[in-house]
C-alpha positions as CSV (number, residue, x, y, z in Angstrom):
1,M,-18.9,-28.0,-3.9
2,A,-18.8,-29.4,-0.3
3,E,-15.5,-27.6,0.2
4,N,-17.0,-24.3,-0.5
5,V,-19.9,-24.9,1.9
6,A,-17.4,-25.7,4.7
7,L,-15.4,-22.5,4.0
8,V,-18.6,-20.5,4.2
9,L,-19.5,-22.0,7.6
10,V,-16.0,-21.5,9.0
11,K,-15.5,-17.9,7.8
12,P,-17.9,-16.3,10.3
13,A,-16.1,-18.2,13.1
14,L,-12.7,-17.1,11.9
15,E,-13.9,-13.5,11.5
16,A,-15.3,-13.5,15.1
17,A,-12.0,-14.9,16.3
18,A,-10.0,-12.3,14.4
19,D,-12.3,-9.5,15.8
20,R,-11.5,-10.8,19.4
21,V,-7.8,-10.8,18.6
22,R,-7.9,-7.2,17.2
23,E,-9.8,-6.1,20.3
24,Y,-7.3,-7.8,22.6
25,L,-4.4,-6.2,20.7
26,R,-6.0,-2.7,20.9
27,N,-6.3,-3.1,24.6
28,T,-2.7,-4.0,25.2
29,R,-1.6,-0.4,25.1
30,S,-3.1,2.8,26.4
31,E,-4.7,5.4,24.2
32,S,-1.9,7.8,24.9
33,T,0.6,5.2,23.6
34,Y,-1.2,5.0,20.3
35,K,-1.4,8.8,20.1
36,A,2.4,9.0,20.7
37,Y,3.0,6.4,18.0
38,A,0.9,8.4,15.6
39,S,2.7,11.6,16.4
40,D,6.1,10.0,16.1
41,W,5.1,8.5,12.7
42,K,4.0,11.9,11.4
43,D,7.4,13.3,12.4
44,F,9.1,10.4,10.7
45,E,7.2,11.0,7.4
46,R,8.4,14.6,7.2
């Protein structure tokens, strides 16, 4: 039971850290780069 409580307490901290990582990764490239990747992927799927 105590293990479950510890996991519940850690989960919000891990989610917050994951959110910060996702935001960092989103900001590593410009918006135009993401648009170009999306366009290239659409071409690839055809």
